[in-house]
C-alpha positions as CSV (number, residue, x, y, z in Angstrom):
1,M,-3.4,-50.7,7.6
2,K,-7.1,-50.7,8.3
3,N,-9.3,-47.7,7.4
4,I,-10.4,-45.8,10.5
5,R,-13.8,-45.1,9.0
6,V,-14.4,-48.9,8.7
7,I,-13.3,-49.3,12.3
8,L,-15.7,-46.6,13.5
9,L,-18.6,-48.6,11.8
10,F,-17.6,-51.8,13.6
11,M,-20.5,-53.2,15.6
12,L,-20.9,-56.4,17.7
13,P,-24.3,-58.1,17.4
14,S,-26.6,-56.6,20.0
15,V,-27.6,-58.8,22.8
16,L,-30.0,-58.4,25.7
17,F,-28.0,-57.0,28.6
18,G,-29.3,-55.2,31.7
19,Q,-31.7,-52.5,30.6
20,N,-30.9,-52.9,26.9
21,V,-34.1,-53.4,24.9
22,E,-33.8,-55.1,21.5
23,F,-36.0,-54.4,18.6
24,D,-37.9,-57.6,18.9
25,K,-41.5,-58.1,17.9
26,S,-42.3,-60.2,20.9
27,I,-41.4,-57.3,23.3
28,F,-43.8,-54.8,21.6
29,K,-46.9,-57.0,21.2
30,D,-49.3,-54.1,21.6
31,K,-47.5,-51.7,19.3
32,K,-47.2,-53.6,16.0
33,T,-47.7,-50.6,13.7
34,E,-45.2,-48.5,15.5
35,F,-42.8,-51.4,15.7
36,K,-43.0,-51.9,12.0
37,E,-42.4,-48.2,11.3
38,A,-39.4,-48.2,13.7
39,V,-37.8,-51.2,12.0
40,N,-38.3,-49.5,8.6
41,N,-36.6,-46.4,10.0
42,L,-33.7,-48.5,11.3
43,E,-33.3,-50.1,7.8
44,E,-33.4,-46.7,6.1
45,G,-30.9,-45.3,8.5
46,D,-28.6,-48.3,8.1
47,A,-28.6,-47.8,4.3
48,F,-27.1,-44.3,4.7
49,Y,-24.9,-45.4,7.7
50,M,-23.3,-48.2,5.5
51,S,-23.4,-46.4,2.1
52,E,-20.4,-46.4,-0.2
53,P,-18.0,-44.9,-1.0
54,F,-18.5,-43.1,2.3
55,A,-21.2,-43.1,5.0
56,L,-23.9,-40.4,4.9
57,Y,-24.3,-39.9,8.6
58,H,-26.3,-36.7,8.4
59,L,-28.9,-38.5,6.3
60,A,-29.0,-41.5,8.7
61,I,-29.8,-39.3,11.7
62,P,-33.5,-38.5,11.0
63,F,-34.4,-42.1,10.6
64,Y,-32.4,-43.3,13.6
65,E,-34.0,-40.5,15.7
66,K,-37.5,-41.8,14.8
67,A,-36.5,-45.4,15.7
68,N,-35.0,-44.1,18.9
69,A,-38.2,-42.3,19.8
70,F,-40.0,-45.6,19.7
71,N,-37.3,-47.5,21.6
72,P,-34.7,-45.2,23.4
73,N,-33.2,-48.1,25.3
74,N,-31.4,-49.9,22.6
75,A,-27.6,-49.8,23.1
76,A,-26.7,-50.5,19.4
77,L,-29.0,-47.7,18.1
78,N,-27.7,-45.2,20.7
79,L,-24.1,-46.1,19.6
80,K,-25.0,-45.5,16.0
81,L,-26.6,-42.2,16.7
82,G,-23.5,-41.1,18.7
83,I,-21.3,-42.1,15.8
84,C,-23.5,-40.2,13.3
85,Y,-23.5,-37.0,15.4
86,L,-19.7,-37.4,15.9
87,N,-19.4,-37.1,12.1
88,T,-21.5,-33.9,11.7
89,V,-21.1,-30.3,12.8
90,Q,-23.3,-31.2,15.9
91,K,-20.6,-33.4,17.4
92,F,-21.4,-32.2,20.9
93,K,-24.7,-34.2,20.7
94,S,-22.7,-37.5,20.5
95,L,-21.8,-37.8,24.2
96,S,-25.3,-38.4,25.6
97,F,-25.9,-41.3,23.1
98,F,-22.5,-42.8,23.9
99,E,-23.2,-42.6,27.6
100,M,-26.6,-44.2,27.1
101,A,-25.2,-47.0,25.0
102,Y,-22.6,-47.8,27.6
103,K,-25.2,-47.6,30.4
104,L,-27.5,-50.0,28.6
105,D,-24.7,-52.4,27.5
106,P,-21.0,-51.9,28.5
107,K,-20.0,-54.4,25.9
108,V,-22.0,-52.7,23.1
109,S,-18.7,-52.2,21.2
110,P,-15.0,-52.9,21.9
111,N,-14.5,-49.2,21.0
112,I,-17.0,-47.7,23.4
113,H,-14.4,-46.2,25.7
114,Y,-12.9,-44.5,22.6
115,Y,-16.2,-43.0,21.7
116,L,-16.9,-41.9,25.3
117,G,-13.5,-40.2,25.2
118,R,-14.3,-38.4,22.0
119,G,-17.7,-37.2,23.4
120,L,-16.1,-36.0,26.6
121,Q,-13.2,-34.2,24.8
122,L,-15.8,-32.3,22.7
123,S,-17.5,-31.3,25.9
124,Q,-14.2,-30.1,27.3
125,S,-14.3,-32.6,30.1
126,W,-10.5,-33.1,29.6
127,S,-9.6,-35.4,32.6
128,K,-12.6,-37.7,32.1
129,A,-11.8,-37.9,28.4
130,I,-8.2,-38.8,29.1
131,S,-9.3,-41.6,31.5
132,E,-11.6,-43.1,28.8
133,F,-8.9,-43.0,26.1
134,E,-6.5,-44.6,28.5
135,T,-9.0,-47.3,29.3
136,F,-9.6,-48.0,25.6
137,I,-5.8,-48.3,25.0
138,K,-5.4,-50.7,27.9
139,T,-8.3,-53.0,27.1
140,T,-8.4,-53.1,23.3
141,N,-6.5,-55.5,20.9
142,P,-3.4,-53.5,19.7
143,K,-3.1,-55.6,16.5
144,E,-6.8,-55.3,15.5
145,F,-7.2,-51.6,16.3
146,A,-3.7,-50.2,15.9
147,D,-4.9,-47.1,14.0
148,L,-7.6,-46.3,16.5
149,I,-5.1,-46.7,19.4
150,D,-2.8,-44.2,17.7
151,D,-5.8,-41.9,17.3
152,A,-6.7,-42.2,21.0
153,T,-3.1,-41.4,21.9
154,K,-3.2,-38.2,19.9
155,H,-6.5,-37.3,21.5
156,I,-4.9,-37.6,25.0
157,Y,-2.2,-35.1,23.8
158,E,-5.0,-32.8,22.6
159,C,-6.8,-33.0,25.9
160,N,-3.7,-32.0,27.8
161,S,-3.3,-29.1,25.3
162,G,-6.9,-28.2,25.9
163,M,-6.5,-28.0,29.6
164,K,-3.6,-25.6,29.3
165,L,-5.2,-23.4,26.7
166,E,-8.6,-23.2,28.6
167,A,-6.7,-22.2,31.7
168,S,-5.3,-19.1,30.0
169,P,-8.1,-17.9,27.6
170,V,-7.5,-15.1,25.2
171,R,-9.6,-12.0,25.8
172,V,-11.9,-11.7,22.9
173,W,-15.5,-11.1,22.0
174,I,-17.0,-13.6,19.6
175,D,-20.1,-12.4,17.8
176,N,-22.3,-14.0,15.2
177,M,-22.2,-11.8,12.0
178,G,-26.0,-11.8,12.0
179,A,-28.9,-12.6,9.7
180,E,-27.7,-10.4,6.9
181,I,-24.8,-12.9,6.4
182,N,-25.8,-16.2,8.0
183,S,-28.7,-18.5,7.1
184,D,-30.1,-21.8,8.4
185,G,-27.6,-23.5,6.0
186,P,-23.9,-23.6,6.3
187,E,-21.7,-20.5,5.7
188,Y,-17.9,-20.9,5.6
189,G,-14.7,-20.0,3.8
190,M,-15.0,-16.2,4.2
191,I,-12.5,-14.1,2.3
192,M,-12.2,-10.3,2.4
193,N,-10.2,-7.4,1.1
194,A,-7.5,-5.8,3.2
195,D,-9.7,-3.2,5.0
196,A,-12.5,-5.7,5.6
197,T,-15.2,-3.7,3.7
198,E,-16.0,-6.4,1.1
199,I,-16.4,-10.1,1.9
200,Y,-17.2,-13.2,-0.1
201,F,-18.0,-16.6,1.4
202,T,-19.4,-20.0,0.5
203,S,-22.9,-21.2,1.4
204,R,-25.4,-23.9,0.6
205,R,-28.8,-22.3,0.0
206,P,-32.0,-22.9,-2.0
207,N,-31.1,-20.1,-4.5
208,T,-28.0,-22.0,-5.6
209,T,-27.0,-21.5,-9.2
210,G,-27.0,-25.3,-9.5
211,A,-30.8,-25.1,-9.1
212,G,-31.0,-28.2,-6.8
213,K,-29.3,-30.6,-4.4
214,D,-26.3,-32.8,-4.8
215,L,-27.9,-36.2,-5.7
216,F,-25.5,-38.1,-3.4
217,T,-25.4,-36.0,-0.3
218,Q,-28.8,-34.4,-0.7
219,E,-27.3,-31.0,0.2
220,W,-27.7,-27.8,-1.8
221,Y,-24.9,-27.1,-4.2
222,E,-22.2,-24.7,-2.9
223,D,-22.3,-21.2,-4.2
224,I,-20.3,-18.0,-3.6
225,Y,-22.1,-15.0,-1.9
226,M,-20.9,-11.5,-1.1
227,S,-21.7,-8.5,1.2
228,K,-20.3,-5.0,1.7
229,R,-19.9,-3.1,4.9
230,V,-21.6,0.3,4.7
231,N,-21.6,2.7,7.6
232,G,-20.5,-0.1,9.9
233,A,-23.3,-2.6,8.9
234,W,-23.2,-5.5,6.5
235,S,-25.5,-5.4,3.4
236,P,-27.7,-8.5,2.9
237,A,-25.6,-11.2,1.3
238,V,-26.3,-11.9,-2.4
239,N,-25.4,-14.7,-4.7
240,V,-22.7,-13.4,-7.0
241,G,-24.1,-15.5,-9.9
242,D,-22.4,-16.3,-13.2
243,P,-19.5,-16.7,-14.0
244,L,-18.1,-17.4,-10.5
245,N,-21.0,-19.7,-9.7
246,T,-21.8,-22.7,-12.0
247,K,-24.2,-25.6,-11.9
248,G,-21.8,-27.5,-9.7
249,H,-20.0,-26.8,-6.5
250,D,-18.2,-23.4,-6.3
251,A,-16.3,-22.3,-3.2
252,T,-14.2,-19.3,-2.1
253,A,-10.5,-19.6,-1.5
254,S,-8.6,-16.3,-1.7
255,L,-9.1,-12.6,-2.4
256,N,-6.3,-10.1,-3.0
257,S,-5.9,-6.8,-1.1
258,D,-8.1,-4.6,-3.3
259,A,-10.7,-7.4,-4.2
260,S,-9.7,-7.4,-7.9
261,K,-8.6,-11.0,-8.0
262,M,-10.2,-14.1,-6.5
263,V,-9.2,-17.7,-6.2
264,I,-12.0,-20.2,-6.1
265,Y,-12.1,-23.9,-5.4
266,L,-13.8,-26.3,-7.8
267,D,-14.2,-30.0,-7.1
268,D,-13.5,-31.1,-10.6
269,K,-15.1,-34.6,-10.1
270,G,-13.1,-35.3,-7.0
271,D,-9.8,-33.8,-8.1
272,G,-10.0,-30.5,-6.2
273,N,-8.4,-27.6,-8.0
274,L,-7.9,-23.8,-7.7
275,Y,-9.1,-21.3,-10.3
276,E,-8.5,-17.6,-10.7
277,S,-10.9,-14.8,-11.7
278,V,-10.1,-11.2,-12.3
279,K,-12.6,-8.3,-11.8
280,K,-12.6,-5.5,-14.5
281,N,-15.2,-2.8,-14.8
282,G,-17.1,-4.3,-11.9
283,L,-17.4,-7.7,-13.6
284,W,-15.7,-11.0,-12.8
285,S,-14.0,-13.0,-15.5
286,K,-14.7,-16.7,-16.1
287,P,-12.4,-18.5,-13.6
288,K,-9.3,-20.0,-15.2
289,K,-7.5,-23.0,-13.7
290,I,-4.1,-22.2,-12.1
291,D,-2.2,-25.0,-13.9
292,E,1.1,-24.1,-12.4
293,I,0.1,-25.1,-8.9
294,C,-2.7,-27.6,-9.6
295,T,-1.8,-31.3,-9.8
296,E,-3.5,-34.7,-10.0
297,Y,-3.8,-34.4,-6.2
298,H,-6.1,-32.1,-4.2
299,E,-5.5,-28.4,-3.8
300,S,-7.9,-27.0,-1.3
301,S,-7.2,-23.4,-0.2
302,A,-4.9,-20.5,-1.1
303,W,-4.0,-16.9,-0.3
304,Y,-2.2,-14.1,-2.1
305,S,0.6,-12.2,-0.5
306,S,-0.2,-8.5,-0.1
307,D,2.2,-7.5,-3.0
308,G,0.7,-10.2,-5.3
309,Q,4.1,-11.8,-5.8
310,K,3.5,-15.0,-3.9
311,I,0.6,-17.4,-3.5
312,Y,0.4,-19.7,-0.5
313,F,-1.7,-22.8,-1.1
314,V,-2.6,-26.2,0.4
315,S,-2.0,-29.5,-1.4
316,D,-1.9,-33.1,-0.5
317,R,0.7,-33.9,-3.2
318,P,3.6,-36.2,-2.1
319,S,6.2,-34.1,-0.4
320,E,9.9,-33.8,-1.3
321,G,9.2,-34.8,-4.9
322,K,8.2,-38.3,-3.9
323,K,5.7,-40.2,-6.1
324,G,2.9,-42.2,-4.7
325,P,-0.3,-41.7,-2.6
326,S,-1.3,-38.6,-0.9
327,T,0.7,-37.8,2.3
328,G,-1.7,-35.4,3.9
329,R,-2.4,-31.7,3.3
330,D,0.6,-29.3,3.6
331,I,1.2,-25.6,2.9
332,Y,3.2,-24.6,-0.1
333,V,4.2,-21.2,-1.6
334,A,4.8,-20.3,-5.3
335,T,6.4,-17.2,-6.7
336,W,5.0,-15.0,-9.5
337,N,7.2,-14.5,-12.6
338,P,6.3,-11.1,-14.0
339,S,8.0,-11.7,-17.4
340,K,6.4,-15.1,-18.0
341,K,3.1,-14.1,-16.3
342,R,2.9,-17.4,-14.4
343,W,3.4,-18.9,-11.0
344,E,6.7,-20.9,-10.5
345,N,8.7,-23.0,-8.1
346,P,6.2,-24.3,-5.6
347,Q,7.9,-25.0,-2.3
348,R,6.6,-26.8,0.7
349,L,6.9,-24.7,3.9
350,P,9.3,-26.2,6.5
351,D,8.6,-28.9,9.0
352,N,8.2,-26.5,11.9
353,V,5.1,-25.2,10.1
354,N,3.8,-28.3,8.3
355,T,3.2,-31.4,10.4
356,K,2.5,-35.1,9.7
357,Y,-1.2,-34.2,10.2
358,D,-3.3,-32.0,7.9
359,E,-2.9,-28.2,7.5
360,D,-5.6,-26.1,5.7
361,G,-7.3,-22.7,5.5
362,V,-4.2,-20.7,4.9
363,F,-4.3,-16.9,5.2
364,L,-1.4,-14.4,4.9
365,H,-2.0,-11.1,6.7
366,P,-1.6,-7.8,4.7
367,D,1.5,-7.1,6.7
368,G,3.1,-9.7,4.4
369,K,4.7,-11.7,7.2
370,T,2.1,-13.2,9.5
371,L,0.7,-16.5,8.3
372,Y,-2.5,-17.9,9.8
373,F,-3.6,-21.4,9.1
374,S,-5.5,-24.4,10.6
375,S,-3.8,-27.6,11.6
376,K,-4.6,-30.9,13.2
377,G,-1.0,-31.0,14.5
378,H,1.1,-28.9,16.8
379,N,-0.7,-28.4,20.2
380,S,-4.2,-28.6,18.8
381,M,-7.0,-29.1,21.4
382,G,-8.9,-31.2,18.9
383,G,-9.6,-31.3,15.2
384,Y,-8.3,-28.3,13.3
385,D,-7.0,-25.4,15.5
386,I,-6.0,-22.0,14.2
387,F,-2.3,-21.1,14.5
388,Y,-0.1,-18.3,13.4
389,C,3.6,-17.8,12.7
390,K,5.8,-15.0,11.3
391,L,8.2,-14.8,8.4
392,Q,11.5,-13.5,9.7
393,E,14.0,-11.3,7.8
394,T,16.3,-14.4,7.4
395,G,13.5,-16.1,5.4
396,T,12.7,-18.6,8.1
397,W,9.4,-19.1,9.9
398,T,8.9,-18.8,13.6
399,N,7.3,-21.8,15.4
400,P,3.5,-21.7,15.1
401,I,1.5,-20.5,18.1
402,N,-2.0,-21.7,18.9
403,I,-4.2,-18.6,18.8
404,G,-5.9,-19.8,21.9
405,Y,-9.2,-20.6,23.6
406,P,-12.1,-19.7,23.1
407,I,-11.3,-19.0,19.5
408,N,-10.2,-22.6,19.2
409,T,-12.4,-25.4,20.5
410,P,-12.1,-29.2,20.6
411,D,-13.9,-29.3,17.2
412,H,-12.8,-28.0,13.8
413,D,-11.8,-24.4,13.7
414,I,-10.8,-23.2,10.3
415,F,-11.0,-20.4,7.7
416,F,-9.6,-17.6,9.9
417,V,-9.0,-14.1,8.3
418,V,-7.7,-11.0,10.1
419,S,-8.3,-7.4,9.2
420,A,-5.4,-5.2,8.3
421,S,-5.6,-3.4,11.7
422,G,-5.2,-6.7,13.5
423,K,-8.0,-5.7,15.9
424,T,-10.7,-7.9,14.4
425,A,-10.9,-11.3,12.7
426,Y,-13.5,-13.5,11.1
427,M,-13.9,-17.3,11.2
428,T,-16.2,-20.2,10.5
429,S,-17.6,-22.1,13.5
430,F,-20.5,-24.0,14.8
431,R,-21.6,-22.6,18.1
432,T,-24.7,-22.6,20.2
433,G,-27.1,-19.8,19.4
434,G,-26.2,-19.8,15.7
435,F,-28.6,-19.8,12.8
436,G,-28.6,-23.5,12.2
437,E,-25.4,-24.9,10.7
438,K,-21.9,-23.5,10.5
439,D,-22.0,-19.7,10.7
440,L,-19.5,-16.8,10.2
441,Y,-18.3,-15.1,13.4
442,K,-16.5,-11.9,14.1
443,I,-13.7,-11.9,16.7
444,T,-12.7,-8.7,18.5
445,F,-9.4,-8.8,20.4
446,I,-9.9,-6.7,23.6
447,G,-6.4,-7.1,25.1
448,E,-4.9,-8.0,28.4
449,E,-6.9,-7.2,31.5
450,K,-5.5,-4.4,33.5
451,Q,-5.1,-4.8,37.3
452,P,-7.5,-2.6,39.4
453,L,-5.9,0.7,40.6
454,L,-6.8,2.5,43.8
455,N,-8.4,5.9,43.1
456,T,-6.9,8.9,44.8
457,E,-10.3,10.0,46.1
458,D,-12.6,8.0,48.4
459,A,-16.2,7.3,47.7
460,L,-19.0,7.3,50.3
461,W,-21.6,4.5,50.5
462,A,-24.9,6.4,50.6
463,S,-26.4,4.1,53.2
464,S,-23.6,4.0,55.7
465,G,-21.4,7.0,55.2
466,I,-18.3,4.8,55.5
467,P,-15.5,5.9,53.2
468,V,-14.1,3.2,51.0
469,S,-11.5,3.1,48.3
470,E,-13.0,2.9,44.8
471,K,-11.4,0.5,42.4
472,V,-11.0,1.8,38.8
473,I,-10.3,-0.5,35.9
474,E,-7.9,1.0,33.3
475,P,-9.1,0.9,29.7
476,K,-8.5,-2.2,27.7
477,V,-5.3,-2.5,25.8
478,E,-5.2,-3.8,22.2
479,V,-3.7,-7.3,22.2
480,R,-2.4,-7.1,18.6
481,K,-0.4,-4.5,16.8
482,S,-0.4,-4.6,13.0
483,E,2.9,-3.2,11.7
484,M,1.7,-1.8,8.4
485,A,-0.4,0.8,6.7
486,L,-3.2,0.7,4.3
487,L,-3.1,3.3,1.5
488,K,-6.5,3.7,-0.2
489,G,-8.3,6.2,-2.2
490,T,-9.5,7.0,-5.7
491,V,-7.9,8.1,-9.0
492,R,-9.8,10.7,-11.0
493,D,-9.4,13.3,-13.7
494,A,-8.4,16.6,-12.1
495,K,-10.9,18.6,-14.1
496,S,-13.9,16.3,-14.8
497,N,-13.6,14.2,-11.6
498,K,-14.2,11.1,-13.8
499,P,-12.9,7.8,-12.3
500,L,-9.8,6.5,-14.0
501,E,-8.2,3.1,-14.5
502,A,-4.6,3.8,-13.5
503,S,-1.5,1.6,-13.2
504,I,0.0,1.9,-9.7
505,E,3.6,0.9,-8.9
506,L,4.8,0.3,-5.4
507,I,8.5,0.9,-5.2
508,D,11.1,0.2,-2.4
509,N,13.0,3.5,-2.6
510,T,16.0,2.1,-0.8
511,T,16.6,-0.6,-3.3
512,N,15.0,1.1,-6.3
513,T,13.0,-2.1,-7.0
514,V,9.3,-2.3,-8.0
515,L,7.6,-4.4,-5.3
516,A,4.2,-4.7,-7.0
517,E,1.9,-3.3,-9.6
518,F,-1.8,-2.6,-9.0
519,T,-4.7,-1.2,-11.0
520,S,-7.4,1.2,-9.8
521,D,-10.9,0.1,-10.5
522,A,-12.1,1.5,-13.9
523,E,-15.7,1.9,-12.7
524,T,-15.0,3.7,-9.3
525,G,-11.4,4.7,-9.5
526,K,-10.8,3.1,-6.1
527,F,-7.5,1.5,-5.1
528,L,-6.1,-0.2,-2.0
529,V,-2.4,-1.0,-1.4
530,S,-0.9,-2.7,1.7
531,L,2.3,-1.2,3.0
532,P,4.2,-3.5,5.5
533,S,6.4,-1.6,8.0
534,G,10.1,-1.1,7.7
535,K,10.4,0.5,4.3
536,N,10.4,3.9,2.5
537,Y,7.8,3.5,-0.3
538,G,7.4,5.3,-3.5
539,I,4.0,5.2,-5.2
540,A,3.7,6.1,-8.9
541,V,0.3,6.5,-10.5
542,K,0.2,6.4,-14.3
543,V,-2.6,6.8,-16.9
544,N,-2.1,7.2,-20.7
545,G,-2.4,10.8,-21.8
546,Y,-1.8,12.1,-18.2
547,L,1.2,13.3,-16.2
548,F,2.2,10.7,-13.7
549,H,1.6,11.3,-10.0
550,S,4.0,10.3,-7.3
551,E,3.8,9.9,-3.5
552,N,6.3,9.0,-0.8
553,F,5.5,7.1,2.4
554,E,7.9,6.2,5.2
555,I,6.5,3.3,7.3
556,P,8.9,2.9,10.2
557,K,9.7,-0.6,11.5
558,E,7.3,-1.7,14.2
559,S,5.0,1.2,13.7
560,D,1.4,1.0,14.7
561,Y,-1.3,0.3,12.1
562,Q,-2.6,3.3,10.2
563,E,-4.9,4.0,7.3
564,I,-3.9,6.6,4.7
565,T,-6.6,8.0,2.4
566,K,-5.2,9.6,-0.7
567,D,-7.5,10.9,-3.6
568,V,-5.3,11.3,-6.6
569,L,-6.2,13.9,-9.2
570,M,-4.5,13.2,-12.5
571,K,-3.5,16.1,-14.8
572,K,-3.6,15.8,-18.5
573,L,-0.5,16.5,-20.7
574,E,-1.4,20.2,-21.2
575,V,0.7,23.3,-21.2
576,G,0.9,24.9,-17.8
577,E,0.2,21.8,-15.8
578,V,2.6,21.2,-12.8
579,I,3.3,18.1,-10.7
580,V,5.5,17.5,-7.7
581,L,8.2,14.9,-8.0
582,R,7.8,13.5,-4.5
583,N,10.3,10.7,-4.9
584,I,13.4,12.7,-5.7
585,F,15.7,12.9,-2.7
586,F,18.7,15.0,-1.7
587,D,20.9,14.9,1.4
588,L,20.5,17.8,3.8
589,N,21.8,21.0,2.3
590,K,23.2,19.2,-0.7
591,F,22.2,19.0,-4.3
592,S,23.6,15.6,-5.5
593,L,20.8,13.2,-6.3
594,R,20.5,10.2,-3.9
595,N,20.1,6.7,-5.4
596,E,16.5,6.5,-4.1
597,S,15.6,9.1,-6.8
598,Q,16.3,6.8,-9.8
599,N,12.8,5.3,-10.3
600,E,11.2,8.7,-10.3
601,L,13.8,10.2,-12.6
602,D,13.4,7.2,-15.0
603,R,9.6,7.7,-15.0
604,L,10.2,11.4,-16.0
605,T,12.6,10.2,-18.7
606,K,10.1,7.8,-20.1
607,L,7.4,10.5,-20.1
608,L,9.7,12.8,-22.2
609,Q,10.6,9.9,-24.5
610,D,7.0,9.0,-25.1
611,N,6.0,12.7,-25.8
612,P,9.0,14.1,-27.8
613,S,7.4,17.5,-28.5
614,I,6.9,18.7,-25.0
615,R,9.3,21.1,-23.2
616,I,9.4,21.3,-19.5
617,Q,10.7,23.4,-16.6
618,I,12.3,21.7,-13.6
619,S,12.0,23.9,-10.5
620,G,13.5,23.5,-7.0
621,H,11.9,24.8,-3.8
622,T,12.9,25.0,-0.1
623,D,11.2,25.7,3.1
624,S,11.2,29.1,4.8
625,R,14.0,28.5,7.3
626,G,17.5,29.6,6.7
627,S,19.1,32.2,4.4
628,A,17.0,33.3,1.4
629,T,20.2,33.6,-0.7
630,L,21.5,30.2,0.2
631,N,18.0,28.6,-0.2
632,K,17.7,30.0,-3.7
633,E,21.1,28.8,-4.7
634,L,20.5,25.3,-3.2
635,S,17.1,25.0,-5.0
636,A,18.7,26.1,-8.3
637,N,21.5,23.5,-8.1
638,R,18.9,20.8,-7.2
639,A,16.8,21.6,-10.3
640,K,19.9,21.6,-12.4
641,A,20.9,18.2,-11.1
642,V,17.6,16.8,-12.4
643,V,18.1,18.4,-15.8
644,D,21.7,17.0,-16.0
645,Y,20.3,13.5,-15.2
646,L,17.7,13.7,-18.0
647,V,20.4,14.9,-20.5
648,S,22.6,11.9,-19.5
649,K,19.6,9.7,-20.5
650,G,19.4,11.2,-24.0
651,I,16.9,14.0,-23.5
652,D,17.7,17.0,-25.7
653,K,18.8,19.8,-23.4
654,K,16.8,22.3,-25.5
655,R,13.6,20.7,-24.2
656,L,14.7,21.4,-20.6
657,E,14.8,24.5,-18.3
658,S,15.7,24.7,-14.7
659,Q,15.1,27.3,-12.0
660,G,15.4,27.7,-8.3
661,F,12.8,29.5,-6.3
662,G,14.1,29.0,-2.8
663,K,11.3,29.8,-0.3
664,E,9.4,32.1,-2.6
665,Q,6.6,29.7,-3.6
666,P,5.5,27.7,-0.5
667,I,2.7,25.2,-0.6
668,I,1.9,25.9,3.0
669,S,2.4,29.4,4.4
670,D,4.4,30.2,7.6
671,D,1.2,31.5,9.2
672,S,-0.6,28.2,8.6
673,I,2.4,26.2,9.9
674,A,2.5,28.3,13.1
675,K,-1.1,27.3,13.8
676,L,-0.3,23.6,13.7
677,K,-0.5,22.0,17.1
678,T,2.4,19.5,17.1
679,E,6.1,19.8,16.1
680,K,5.6,16.7,13.9
681,A,2.8,18.3,11.9
682,K,4.9,21.5,11.5
683,E,7.9,19.5,10.2
684,Q,5.7,17.6,7.8
685,A,4.4,21.0,6.5
686,H,8.0,22.2,6.0
687,Q,8.8,19.0,4.2
688,S,5.9,19.6,1.8
689,N,7.5,23.0,0.9
690,R,10.8,21.3,0.2
691,R,10.1,19.8,-3.2
692,T,11.1,19.4,-6.9
693,E,8.5,20.2,-9.5
694,F,8.2,20.0,-13.3
695,K,5.9,22.1,-15.5
696,I,5.0,21.7,-19.1
697,I,5.9,25.0,-20.9
698,S,5.1,23.9,-24.5
699,K,3.9,21.0,-26.6
């Protein structure tokens, strides 16, 4: 099978035809100096155009442009310029050169109708592009150009997809992220934390750590840059430096929810691999190769799941365990083994997600179930398009949906990340009005357009006095609902307010399983945890030498996105300190412990085992409603149930006391509850008063 790149370079010898003007000395008798310079530029351009192992089209263009300025009416040169631009980010410039080449010499290349089709497709002239591709297929030699015919057939399908997608555009604003982020060089591969306040991306700039340009491509070495959003504005992007950036190419791949782990891509002399770095005390560690998912083949992009238990990545390894050459890029997923501290069991996603064409730029939303990726397959309108699909409760994936036009274009659209709220997204794109090369753009989803409604009051035209009905447009509706919550805040010492590095467990209270473990930042105390909808979560915060802190969050299925800020003040193991056990549960008006309480009770057991000298009091509390006598009895029985559990786990009963206070010690007074505006807020206040506490009474 012939290589398509070689086919694209195929050229027939140029001949004089119609208005075609050859580079012949006899035609330019009065411009010998300019002619010689033009020929030299042609030769310089050809050297890059025909270079091995692959053509350097972007380096050929400046030389061809100079030759073309001397003689703009040479069909062969116009064709070469068109092919060069077709293989750069400025693909849209190719059409005018292809049209000129055809006008000057319709037989300039047997593939001219293919090239015209490509240029027209990129300009979104869908019907004209289809006509050119069909002409190419009908008139070309099927044996000699079989690969290119297959390619043209695919482009016809893409053009039909483009027509449909353009006819029903998605309602978005697409804004360049501005000069603080973008430069006159390329920016791409943006990654971000879950709340989109910290971003990293790849760029080629003069201040590269590699201190120079790639000798072969003559482009600056890739480096990683970062920016933070402060008061709604992005800080000027800075090179992150050592150890993430090296003397070679360094590129972003993935960032976990709280920006404490990063996956970067390193070329490794042509064998692309993924490396991981961990941030501690504000500093990134030296990236370490992820051997469990890297192979002799090419691994190009990756993304962590929100709980850190899975990593989705792209590889061109042979599928289904077959040995042999690369079969194109597909999406895989590997699972974290916490006991062995390694990734295991890489599995290719099913065929309704992966296609026979390339997939890349994988991103899993913090909701844990919406996968965004780029693909050249499915119903792409050209090049890579961005798609999304959802992981169902059955473990299967829905069929991917094209995210739509104008986010997707006939050119490559890739590296798409979405904020936790689902209201904004960010992507890499080359668009008019940018800063020079590929830039980073912000996408704002503005929702479906509402139909005009007639106002109940008439308005008067000042000039005529004629009453008319005024049309009022209803406010925009958000197009996307993110079914999750973000829990973020800080962990600090309750007395000194000093930031603490804490271990944070995320528990599914229904199944009593630990879903994930996180760590607050030692320098700032900050943490950020994603909570997908449909679960009752327990959060346990632990620091050596401190009492643990627990929280409970119910995120109903299909609930709207919300951000919860919780600043945790940790209390040291000192006499008199009290904490609320928020993940101990009882049925209504009962005192038998529910199964969901086990994790909390086991944490309390472990605390007592690790500190064998302390004695504690377990106390029960109710809200103010109901009989005082019954409330006191109920609270006493609940406190005793906790003590009985601890004794059953081997804790000496002499170290334990229990007492029921009923409604005597509310956290929120009845007067304060009465002032709350909604019944929901009042019920939450009553719930805060219904609690189980423990207090250190001696050490």
